[in-house]
LOLUM-506799 format. One line per 4 residues: number of its first residue (from 1); their letters; for each residue x, y, z of C-alpha. Coordinates in pm, whole numbers, plus 32768, in hexadecimal, padded with zeros to 4 digits. Example, Ala and Ser with C-alpha at 12.3 -4.5 7.8 and 13.67 -1.06 7.14 Angstrom:
1 = as = 84CE 7E3E 830C | 8557 7F96 82CA
END
This chain:
1 = xxxx = 4E5E C331 E06A | 4F83 C266 E0EF | 504C C17A E006 | 4FDE C057 E0C2
5 = xxxx = 4E71 C0B4 E096 | 4EAB C0F2 DF1A | 4F53 BF99 DEF0 | 4E3D BEE9 DFBE
9 = xxxx = 4D38 BF8B DED2 | 4E0C BF01 DD9C | 4E04 BDAB DE42 | 4C96 BDB2 DE91
13 = xxxx = 4C5F BE16 DD18 | 4D37 BCF1 DCA9 | 4C8F BBF1 DD86 | 4B33 BC5E DD18
17 = xxxx = 4B88 BC60 DB94 | 4C37 BAFE DBC2 | 4B0A BA71 DC62 | 4A26 BAF2 DB6C
21 = xxxx = 4AF8 BA92 DA32 | 4B1B B923 DAD8 | 49BD B90B DB0A | 494B B985 D98C
25 = xxxx = 4A7F B921 D8DA | 4AE7 B7C5 D96B | 4C5B B80D D900 | 4D4F B857 DA0F
29 = xxxx = 4E4C B8CD D910 | 4D6B B9D8 D85D | 4CDF BA39 D9C6 | 4E45 BA7C DA24
33 = xxxx = 4E99 BB62 D919 | 4D4D BC2D D92A | 4D98 BC4C DA9C | 4EE8 BCCC DA56
37 = xxxx = 4E58 BDD7 D96D | 4D64 BE3F DA62 | 4E5E BE49 DB75 | 4F32 BF36 DAA2
41 = xxxx = 4E00 C02C DA66 | 4DB6 C02A DBD5 | 4F0F C065 DC2D | 4F24 C18C DB42
45 = xxxx = 501C C0EC DA59 | 4F29 C10F D91E | 4F65 BFF5 D828 | 50CA BF9D D852
49 = xxxx = 5134 BEDF D71A | 529A BED5 D779 | 5243 BE26 D8D2 | 5152 BD3A D82F
53 = xxxx = 5246 BCBB D72E | 5360 BCB1 D82F | 5281 BBD4 D904 | 5251 BAE5 D7E4
57 = xxxx = 53CE BA98 D7F5 | 53E9 BA83 D973 | 53E9 B913 D964 | 5463 B8DA D7F9
61 = xxxx = 5577 B7C4 D884 | 545C B70D D93A | 5392 B6FF D7FC | 54C1 B684 D73E
65 = xxxx = 54F9 B56B D81A | 5382 B512 D818 | 538D B512 D68C | 54D0 B449 D659
69 = xxxx = 5481 B34A D779 | 5334 B2FB D6CC | 53E0 B2EA D57F | 54C9 B1E0 D607
73 = xxxx = 53BE B121 D6B8 | 52CE B116 D58A | 53EB B0AF D4A1 | 5462 AF9E D596
77 = xxxx = 52EE AF36 D5C1 | 52AE AF2E D431 | 53D5 AE2E D3FC | 530C AD3F D4B3
81 = xxxx = 53E8 AD2A D5E5 | 52F5 AD95 D6F7 | 51F8 AC98 D670 | 5302 AB8D D656
85 = xxxx = 5363 ABCD D7DD | 5207 ABAF D852 | 51D7 AA7A D798 | 5325 A9DF D7F3
89 = xxxx = 52CE AA36 D96F | 5176 A9AE D94B | 5201 A85B D8A6 | 5308 A836 D9BC
93 = xxxx = 5257 A8A1 DB05 | 50E3 A855 DABB | 50EC A738 DBBF | 5184 A813 DCC5
97 = xxxx = 508A A92B DCD5 | 5123 AA0D DDD4 | 526A AA07 DD26 | 51A8 AA62 DBE5
101 = xxxx = 50E2 AB6F DC84 | 5225 AC0D DD06 | 52AF AC04 DBB0 | 5189 ACA6 DB2E
105 = xxxx = 5191 ADBC DC11 | 52F6 ADFB DBB4 | 52B2 ADFC DA45 | 5190 AF04 DA96
109 = xxxx = 5284 AFE5 DB35 | 5394 AFEA DA2A | 52EF B0A7 D90E | 526A B1BA DA0C
113 = xxxx = 53C0 B1D1 DAC8 | 5487 B21B D988 | 537A B319 D917 | 52FD B3B3 DA50
117 = xxxx = 5196 B373 D9D4 | 50BB B253 DA56 | 4FD8 B270 D94F | 50FC B1DD D86D
121 = xxxx = 5112 B0A7 D939 | 4F8E B069 D8FB | 4F93 B0B4 D792 | 50CD AFE0 D750
125 = xxxx = 5091 AEA3 D825 | 4F48 AEFA D8E5 | 4E5C AE20 D7FC | 4F42 ACF3 D7ED
129 = xxxx = 4F6B ACDD D960 | 4DE1 AD0F D987 | 4DBC ABE8 D8AA | 4EB6 AB13 D977
133 = xxxx = 4E15 AB76 DABC | 4CB4 AB1F DA27 | 4D33 A9C9 D9F3 | 4DBC A9AD DB3A
137 = xxxx = 4C66 A9DD DBD3 | 4C86 AB33 DC40 | 4B43 ABF6 DC4F | 4B1C AD15 DB37
141 = xxxx = 4B29 AE2B DC44 | 4C52 AD9F DD0B | 4D19 AD93 DBB7 | 4CB7 AEF4 DB60
145 = xxxx = 4D27 AF64 DCBE | 4E55 AEA9 DC93 | 4EBD AF43 DB3A | 4E6C B08D DBC7
149 = xxxx = 4F2E B07A DD12 | 506B AFF2 DC65 | 5059 B0FF DB66 | 503F B1FE DC71
153 = xxxx = 516D B16B DD17 | 521C B161 DBD3 | 51FC B2DB DBA6 | 52AA B317 DCF7
157 = xxxx = 53BF B21E DCB4 | 551B B282 DC56 | 55C8 B2F1 DB84 | 54B5 B3DA DB1D
161 = xxxx = 53C2 B45C DC14 | 5329 B5A6 DB95 | 52A1 B614 DCDD | 53F8 B5FD DD8F
165 = xxxx = 549A B6A5 DC4C | 53AF B7CC DC59 | 53DD B811 DDC6 | 555B B7E0 DDAF
169 = xxxx = 5567 B8C9 DC8C | 548D B9CA DD49 | 5545 B9B4 DE82 | 56A0 B9CB DDE3
173 = xxxx = 5704 B880 DE56 | 57A8 B776 DD6E | 56E3 B648 DD08 | 57D8 B554 DD92
177 = xxxx = 57CC B45C DEB6 | 5671 B3FB DE6B | 569B B29C DDE1 | 568A B1D8 DF3A
181 = xxxx = 55AF B2BA DFF7 | 54A4 B27F DEF2 | 5502 B109 DE95 | 54ED B07B DFF2
185 = xxxx = 5385 B0F0 E03E | 5300 B0AF DEDA | 5371 AF4D DEF6 | 52C3 AF2E E046
189 = xxxx = 5184 AFC6 DFDC | 5194 AF01 DE8F | 5196 ADBE DF6A | 507B AE1B E049
193 = xxxx = 4FB6 AE69 DF05 | 500A AD1A DE7A | 4FA6 AC59 DFA8 | 4E61 AD21 DFE7
197 = xxxx = 4DDF AD33 DE98 | 4E36 ABEA DDFC | 4DEC AAFB DF10 | 4CE8 A9E5 DEB9
201 = xxxx = 4C77 A984 DD75 | 4C81 A835 DCA5 | 4D6F A82B DB77 | 4D0A A7AD DA40
205 = xxxx = 4E00 A6AF D967 | 4F3C A75E D8F4 | 4EFC A709 D78C | 4DC3 A7E8 D786
209 = xxxx = 4E8A A90B D80F | 4F94 A8E4 D723 | 4EA1 A8BF D5F9 | 4E08 AA21 D64D
213 = xxxx = 4F74 AAD5 D669 | 5018 AB46 D52C | 5116 AA52 D49B | 528C AA74 D4B8
217 = xxxx = 5305 AB2C D36A | 5400 AA49 D2A7 | 5561 AA91 D30B | 5507 AB36 D459
221 = xxxx = 55FF AAA5 D555 | 566B AAFF D6A3 | 5791 ABDE D622 | 569C ACAD D55F
225 = xxxx = 55BB ACDC D687 | 56E8 AD30 D784 | 57DF ADF5 D6AB | 570E AF42 D687
229 = xxxx = 56AF AF4C D7FF | 5810 AEDE D85E | 58BD AFF6 D78D | 57DF B0EB D837
233 = xxxx = 5841 B06F D98D | 59AC B062 D931 | 59B0 B1C9 D8BC | 5918 B240 D9ED
237 = xxxx = 5A00 B186 DAD8 | 5B2C B1F1 DA07 | 5AB1 B356 DA2C | 5A8C B339 DBA4
241 = xxxx = 5BC8 B27C DBE6 | 5CBB B2D5 DABE | 5C5A B438 DA91 | 5DAA B4B6 DA57
245 = xxxx = 5E14 B3A3 D960 | 5CEE B3C2 D86B | 5C39 B4E1 D7B7 | 5B00 B559 D862
249 = xxxx = 59D2 B4A5 D7F0 | 5890 B531 D87C | 5738 B471 D879 | 56A2 B4F8 D74D
253 = xxxx = 57D1 B474 D689 | 57EB B33F D73A | 567E B2FF D6D7 | 56B5 B357 D569
257 = xxxx = 57F0 B26D D566 | 5733 B14E D5FB | 5614 B18D D515 | 56FB B176 D3EA
261 = xxxx = 5790 B029 D486 | 5628 AFAB D493 | 55F3 AFD7 D333 | 5740 AF1B D2DD
265 = xxxx = 56C5 AE03 D3B4 | 5573 ADE3 D303 | 5571 AC8D D26E | 547E ACE8 D158
269 = xxxx = 554D AE0A D0E8 | 542A AEFA D0A1 | 5451 B01B CFB8 | 547F B181 D009
273 = xxxx = 532C B1DF CFB8 | 52B7 B0F2 D0C6 | 5395 B18D D1C7 | 5326 B2EB D165
277 = xxxx = 51AC B27C D195 | 521D B203 D2F6 | 52C4 B351 D34B | 5195 B41C D2D9
281 = xxxx = 50BA B335 D3A3 | 5197 B361 D4CD | 518F B4D8 D4C2 | 5008 B4C0 D4AA
285 = xxxx = 4FFB B3E6 D5F3 | 50F4 B4C8 D6A9 | 5052 B607 D64B | 4F6A B62A D780
289 = xxxx = 5089 B609 D85D | 514C B70D D79B | 5028 B7EB D7A0 | 5023 B7C3 D92F
293 = xxxx = 518D B819 D94A | 515D B947 D85D | 5020 B9D4 D90D | 50CC B992 DA6A
297 = xxxx = 51EE BA68 D9FF | 5117 BB80 D97D | 5059 BB8C DAC7 | 517E BB8F DBA6
301 = xxxx = 521F BC9D DAE4 | 50E9 BD7E DB14 | 50D5 BD1C DC7F | 5235 BD8C DCA0
305 = xxxx = 5211 BEBE DBFD | 50D5 BF36 DCC3 | 5169 BECB DDFB | 5062 BDB9 DE3D
309 = xxxx = 515D BCA0 DE50 | 5221 BD5B DF5F | 50D9 BD99 E016 | 508E BC19 E009
313 = xxxx = 51F9 BBD7 E075 | 51F2 BCB9 E1A1 | 50B3 BC2A E215 | 5125 BABC E201
317 = xxxx = 526E BB07 E2A9 | 51A5 BBA5 E3D3 | 50B4 BA81 E3F2 | 50E1 B990 E51F
321 = xxxx = 5190 B84E E4BE | 5086 B78C E569 | 4F78 B816 E487 | 503D B7B0 E351
325 = xxxx = 504F B649 E3CD | 4EDC B637 E42F | 4E74 B6D0 E2D4 | 4F73 B65B E1E2
329 = xxxx = 4EE0 B512 E15A | 4DA7 B5BF E123 | 4E00 B712 E092 | 4F1D B6BE DFB1
333 = xxxx = 4E70 B5A4 DEE7 | 4D3F B6AB DEC9 | 4E42 B7AA DE44 | 4EBB B699 DD5D
337 = xxxx = 4D5E B654 DCD6 | 4D1F B7C9 DC7E | 4E92 B846 DC31 | 4F27 B720 DBA2
341 = xxxx = 50B1 B73D DBC1 | 5071 B8A5 DC22 | 5016 B82F DD78 | 518E B7D5 DDBD
345 = xxxx = 5202 B933 DD81 | 50F0 B9FC DE14 | 50D8 B925 DF51 | 51F9 B833 DF59
349 = xxxx = 5304 B934 DF26 | 52A0 BA0E E05F | 5285 B8C3 E12B | 53EE B883 E0CC
353 = xxxx = 5448 B9DD E149 | 5387 B99C E28B | 542C B85B E2E0 | 557E B8DD E27B
357 = xxxx = 5551 B9FC E37C | 5515 B8F7 E48E | 564D B836 E42E | 55AC B703 E364
361 = xxxx = 5667 B661 E256 | 55B4 B708 E118 | 560B B5DC E032 | 5554 B4ED E119
365 = xxxx = 543C B5E8 E13D | 5419 B62A DFC2 | 5422 B49F DF97 | 52FE B483 E09A
369 = xxxx = 522E B596 DFF0 | 5257 B4FF DE9A | 51AF B3BE DF38 | 506D B487 DFB0
373 = xxxx = 502F B565 DE70 | 4FE8 B442 DD90 | 4ED1 B3CD DE5D | 4E02 B4DC DDC6
377 = xxxx = 4E1B B459 DC58 | 4CE0 B3A2 DC6A | 4C1D B4D9 DD1B | 4B47 B5D1 DC60
381 = xxxx = 4B4F B6B0 DB99 | 4C5D B606 DAD0 | 4C5C B49C DB28 | 4D3F B445 DA22
385 = xxxx = 4DF2 B31E DA8B | 4CC5 B276 DB20 | 4C11 B29C D9D3 | 4D40 B204 D91A
389 = xxxx = 4D3E B0E0 DA1C | 4BCD B08B D9DB | 4C02 B0BB D861 | 4D22 AFCE D842
393 = xxxx = 4CA4 AEB6 D917 | 4B3C AEBD D894 | 4A89 AF01 D9D8 | 491F AF2C D9B7
397 = xxxx = 48BE AF84 DB21 | 488A B0DA DBC2 | 49A8 B1C5 DC06 | 4948 B1C6 DD6F
401 = xxxx = 4969 B038 DD90 | 4AC3 B07F DCE2 | 4B1A B18F DDF6 | 4AA5 B0AA DF02
405 = xxxx = 4B95 AF98 DE85 | 4CC5 B07F DE8F | 4C89 B11D DFCD | 4D35 B030 E0BD
409 = xxxx = 4E89 B022 DFDB | 4E66 B199 DFA9 | 4E4A B1E2 E121 | 4F5F B0FE E169
413 = xxxx = 5026 B1BD E070 | 4FD9 B309 E118 | 501E B289 E283 | 5175 B20A E20D
417 = xxxx = 51DA B343 E174 | 514D B409 E2A0 | 5229 B328 E38D | 5364 B369 E2AE
421 = xxxx = 5307 B4EE E2AD | 52EB B4FA E429 | 542F B43E E456 | 54F8 B4DF E33F
425 = xxxx = 563E B4EB E3E6 | 5622 B37E E465 | 5605 B322 E305 | 571F B3F8 E277
429 = xxxx = 580A B2CE E270 | 5757 B265 E141 | 57E2 B39A E088 | 5901 B329 DFBF
433 = x = 59A7 B434 DEF0
END
């Protein structure tokens, strides 16, 4: 039997096992690990303990960024700074609703952009924003759709875009130059989502909204709100533009520094035991993402060892580009719904190789693909982000009505990404290294 036929059999076994596990276990993470073990046996590797353990550390750096970013965001939020920011914005801009809606969208983007996880945006500010939109006269289903769409965009926004980071790592390309290529389409799509989802509605009195929002903590002022976020931004800019004049500060250390500053800016001066409890809760919150990153690493390591990853890469590289254009916004979200972030490596990386082979700017290609994958975060079997959006907004309607509400913004996002993908070289001027 030829090597190609043997590898094809291994791939078929892995596909069948993954489909069965996803159906029975309802857990993409456990399904990916079991699939990896089944693939190892089918590829005559036995039970390769070394490869499995190595796989858990494949994306250790990415997981470290997740953890430290979530620690910073939760420490910052626990000081009352995020609550105060939302309340001050409502107080100041309630009578100019489109300005307020735009500010609420930006506030939704910030936590997810800093952590790479849209669910963090929903947990940190989703409930408050749902309350504001309710009193602004926005229907429950539109509110839920707005929270979901903006959190999905937050996960894609710089500085941390996990799909782009994973694709870049596997394609041996640096994760640099993504800020503007991601920021421009995200702001464009966010503006469309705000206009499409939040139009109409009759606002209730401002006093009623303010009475429902958490009060501002005594001593919380603009300095305490801005200083932790400002410090993060300053360190990022100095690392980029004064790299030879200061020590190297990576994102994990930067997040920890700003988390410490958040504690110092806490007007209530809470004890150490309180912050330890916040830390423990943060690890519990981020554990599903860490589990996903670890299981993806295990699966990819076994796929590489058995030759399956190479088979998929060769298959994709030989596909007609027109076929990719016609199917990308359907197949990539479906893969995300099944494989979670593993879809970026298993399908995204071969696509980068394909477009690189025809002379496309790979940074723009990776940015465009990263806008398509998250469209599947509300699709089965996982539906993680969709369920979280419904939970934090208190939506009681059917899941199908929620999907119908997000359909147009999601399609707009997919078409925008596809246009960027098809014209990657035209948009290459956005890449600033």
